[in-house]
N, C-alpha and C positions, 0 to 999 in steps of 0.2 A: 281756834275758828269758830263760827256759829253754828249749831246742827241745824240743819233744815229738815232733814228727813230722819224717821228711825223707821227701822221696819223689822218685826220678830216674829217669828215662828210663823212665817206668811206660807198658806196652804189653800190649793184649789181644786176642787174634783168637778169632771162632768162623769155624772153616774159613777162609774166604776175605773174611768180613767182618772190619773192623778197628775195634772197640769204642773202643780207645784207642789214642793214637798219641804216645808220649813226653810224657808229662805229668810236670812235676816242680813240686814246692811244698813248702813248711815251714809249720811252725803253732807256735808259742810258747806257754807257758802263759799265761792270760788274753786268748789271742784268740780271736774267733769267726768262721770262714771261711765264708761262705756261695758254695755251689756254683750256678751257673746256667746255663741254656742251654735251647734247644727241645726237644721231646720226640725222644729218639733220639741225644741229643748225648753219650752216655754218663757220665751223671752216677750212676746206679744203680750200673753196673757199677764205676765208680771208687770208690763208697763200699762196695760188697761187698766190693773188694779190701783196701782200707784196713782194714777190720774184722775181715780175716782169713778170710771167707767164701768167697772167689774166689781162685784161684791167678793171678796174672800170667803172662802169654806170656814177658815179660821185663822187666827192672825192678827196682828195689829200693825197699822200703818198712822204714824204721827206726822204732821208737817207743821213746823214750828210749834210743836207742842199739841196741837188741836189733832184728835182722833178724827180719821178720815170717815169712820163710820158712821159715829157718835154725831159728830160735828161738822157734817158732810158739806154744808153750805158755807162755813166762814172757813174751811180747811181748804176747798177748791178755788178759792178766791185767790191763793197763792201758787196756784198751779196753771201752768201753760201748757197744752198737750197737742202734738201734730202726730197722729195716727199715721201707719204707712199709705192709706189711701185718703189725701186730705179733704176734710169735708166741707168741700166747695158748692156753690149754687151756680150752676154755668150761666144762667140767665142775667145774674147782677153783674153789675160793674165792678171794679177793686175796689173803688172807695165805697159804694153803696155797701158792699159786702163785709168790708173792715169794718164800717160803722156799725151795721149791725151787729157783728162780733163784739164791740166795744160796749154797745147797750146789754147784751146778752151777759157780759162781765161785770156789768154795773158800774163803768167808767161815768162819771158824773158828765152831765151835757156839756158845761163850760170846758171840759178836759178834753171833750170825744175828739174833736178836730186834729188838735196837737197830737193825741195819741195815735190815731191814724197816720198823721204825716209822718210821725218818728219811726213807727213801724213799718213804713214804706221806705222811708230812707234806709232804713238798717237792712232790710232785704233786695234792696236794688230795683224797688218798684215806685221811683219817682215821677217818672214820665207814663204810669200805665195806670194810674187812678180812674181816667174815664173809659178805658176800655172793658168792654164785656170779658169775663173769665172764659166763655166759651171760645172766644177768638185767641187765648193765649195758647203759647207754644206748653209742653208739659214740662218744659222746667219754669217757666214763667208761672205756671199754676202751681208748681211745689213753692215756689217763693211767696205766692199769696197764701199757702196753707203755714207757711213759716211765719209769715206776718201777722196770722190770725192768734198764734200760739203767743205771740208777747206783744199782743197790742194793749193788753192791761197791764204790763210791767210785772210780770209775775215772779216771785222768788225761786220758785222751783220750775224749770223748764224739761219736759219729757218729750224727745223726739223717736219717733219710729222709723229709722232708714229716710234720714232727713236729706240725703244727697241722690236718691232714685231719681233716675231719669234725666240728673244735671250733666252739662259737659264740664272738661276741666276747667273751663275757667270760671264756672258756676260754682263747681266744689269747691274751689280755693276760695272765694266769696265766702260760700257757707263756713267753711274753716274760721276765717276771720271772723264773722258773725259770731261764733260759737264762743271763741276766745274772747271777743269785746263782751256777751254775756256773762261769761264766767267771772269778770270783775265784779258785777254787781250781785250774781244769783249762783244756784248750783244748776248743773246739767245732769239729766241722763238719755243717755242715746244707744240704740241697738244698730249695728250695719253688721251686713255680710262682708265687706271690704275691711280687713285687718290692717291695712296700712293707713287706712282714714280715720280706724279707732285711735291708732298708734301715735296719729298725726293732732289729734286734739284734746285726748283723753289723759286724766293724771291718774287715774286708776280703772282696772278692767275686773270682770267679775264673769266667769266662765260657768255657765250651766249647760247640765245633760239631764235629762230624764225630768227636769221640774227639781234638780238638786242643784247646788251651789259645789261645784267640784274646786275651784279655785279664785282667790283673790290676791291680786298683787298692785303693785304702784309703780306707774312707769316712769322712770327717771329719764332724764335728758343725756342724750346719747345711749339710750338703751339697746340701739343696733348694733354698736361696738362690741367687739370681743371683750370679754371681762378678764383682767387679769388673774389669773390663777386657778381659771376654772375651763376644763376641758370634757368634750364629748369622747367617749371611748367604746369603741366595739369590738366583741373577743368572738371568734368562731366558739370556741369551748370556755364561757365563763365559768368561775368557780362560784360559791357562795357570796352573796353580798358583804358578808362580814369579813370576808377573808380579804377582800378588796380595799374594806374599811380599814384593815389593819397593816396593810402597807406601810413600810415607811415613807413618812412625806408627805403621806395624804390626810387631811384633815378631816374630810367627809366625803362619804358616796350615797349617789342616789340612784336607783335603778329607772330608766326610763321605759323599758318596755322589751322584752325578747332579750337580745344580746347588746344592748345600749345600755350606758352608764354614763351620768356627770360625775366628775371626781373634782374635788377641791384640794389643792395642794396648799400645805403648810406655808408660811412665811418664808420667804427665803429660799426655798425649793425650786430646783431646775426640773422642765419638763423631760429634758432629756434624761434625766435620773428615773424619771417615770417610766419613761418609753423603754428603757433597760430592763427594768425588774419585770414590766409586762412579757417582753419576747421571750427575757430567760426563764419566766414560770412556765412556758409552754402552752398559755392560753390560746393563742391563735390571734394575735392583734392585727384586727383588719381596720381600725380608724383610730386616729387619735388628731383631735383637730379643736382650737380655743371653740370654747362654747360661745356662740350666739346669745344674747338674750332677748332678741326683738321679739315682738307679740306674735308674730307666725309660728318662730319655734317653741314658745311658749304654750302655744294655742295646741299645735300638733302633739308635743311632749305629754299635756294634761289628758287629752282627748284620745290618743293612740291615733297613728296614721291611717289604721283601715276605718276608723269611724269617723276621723275627720274630715277624709275626703270624700 
């Protein structure tokens, strides 16, 4: 797949505070990357830098091979950005505002009307062109924000909380829009709604304190139990190496405290694992099929007390 975005060693300081520390990521055309993390993790700072609205302290961002710092004007032509608060002018009408945004994005005059109509149609604003933005509901204002982000048909679309303020029907429509956009471009979005990210993203990146803790690919059916992997909680757990050496165990990962994720060797039965754990006297308190949905991954990585 064509690489749209390449980020290496991205860092941002505000005085003594480090908002981002050495973030690396890549994005290809057709991918949707979800940016996750607790409040203050650095998500919005990262998106502002990737959109060209904030200069990094150090690091490199390339969009279609163009350096976002040294060739900012050329690189930004390929980027569409919806910040958490849409950049709207309430006194403008929808058509007037989107035409203004198209001009700012240097859409040729002959193509401007078609570009505005296309963005309105994609965002469900077909009948709202003559309405003042001030008179629109919060959900419709969010749609206008989405439309301005894609009016110039960018290759890279960056969305910060794109479904904020939308009702369930509108959220479903935004999901479909994101899937449609991903056919032609790459998307990065942040959201506090984990189910939303799992529904539309092909990959996720989890941040905490400005650092990348985890990256993973979301596969179809990720919420189902994965055969051969189990969550185990022991009241008196031994060392990790002891669990890893049990017969029939292919791998063991500590999830925090008394909890572990254990992967069985092919053909091994979970009943045999349960018997070994009980006979060892470690106080088996839980043995359940491992769920690989995004919420489980998120809490495993961050730790329950920090993600709550």
